Steps between C-alpha positions, in 0.01 A plus 500: 500500500244239566472359847311175382810298421574197710779519740655178353664689204851622535703714254870505541752714306785525749693221343366260241158608373222302656119512529352208682156394622507255792862436406421431131671715245290690249793664330535383135832352383473674165728815503272764355177428701728476804640845429142638470403356836822625662454855380142503627623352829762778565236765443195357696189708484651710223393504134795377285441644146495250222768711332722444799451124497563479124830698541602267777420186304666600176760749606366786291478281179153356515348299217190617324294247698634619838164642637315183401780279643496693829122444525564128449758496783251670730235251398743210592578658841138541581440125410784403736337703775163321434684169514636583845141581628549876473293758310630586155397855601815533706654630178270779388497696182506872579539801265729347241696289744477237765500489880566223752219522764647359820498640861845629598537224773546242223827643398843438654600853407219642701609311803859590439433874478263485802762334731760734368286806592434363849876436539591854394241638744641302780841624425386854490360455849826345626356153526793341333428142614153517341642670194764226449235225540256659259760580236640145525137374449477720191823379348408129562225538241763514231538149350796571281770753410269704279138571405311311230807275446337266251317758286659665202518879600443757232459880505212498747590207729867578526458833692240345715737215596790737550297725724417202720864388514623846585235509773630170634855629515394824679286303750794268573701810589225631733475157666871499557471844660241357739719195582796722571283726723426200723852368523496216248826609341675161534210317335516735202868463428459214254208652314673834466821337375294331222307821418815707468651258265194512274490882515855611560449878484181529697594758770202417719584130508864597570397718788276221653783250469747745660262554798431117538873434494585779739228387750640147473840610618652506151596859469790436259273296267248781503775744391610255233145488364502863441842483337396230250185689400697824461763324283229359272323836465820686423620237251174443318308822541775754585299630800536488877245356735225749610545722801272290723704184447824701553349633826429148612853398414637778721260399771637141489859635509409702810287232660215734536273381784178558285594205287421261793157649581286240336168671543613845416402648154759372257589847383833387359354274237492636144143549379 
């Protein structure tokens, strides 16, 4: 990707879709050009074939004029870039498709993944305080409950957005691990209560809530948390919780000392 792009441009997909230059939006309000720009933005530096863009725009039922109409949308987007003082060549035509030519630092997704990688590295080294801070910084880049909230998501954008949202959920879990490892169990109780309501049969969240409750002196509530999840799983899925969660349940019953070792590896958490 080119490095000659001014630092004043920012591309954000972690929430509502936004591309701004000096705080001024360059994202079109019209739905289809907006979709084209969004798909180029979630694949920066990659060639997005015209056929992929056409399928995204017309859900596999393109009109006869689809190729020409797509070219018109790209022309309109380039004109908007010029109007914002940028080069129209930021959207290049390459081998039957188009590519958004921006350096990685312009994208909130790049910053998000970079912070997440640093946080995971810190956690692997046992620096849980640094891990928690870095993972919190990564998660703060999200500006809403989902990716590309104001863009119509078709067969190409939908999996891109879902992958980002799954990444957010997994990163939240890893951040909670780091917080638990440095003794912030009491501060996590409210968040974990909300998360387990949203995802009732998530065994990892259940385990994290059980540990936070146990360390907060609420052993009976920790046991009740397991029983509620077990009842839901049996009633709705006809299965029992996994062996790791059952092991944690027995550890809470027996008040195993390892549950109170904040900085010890959290071996009892389901993975």
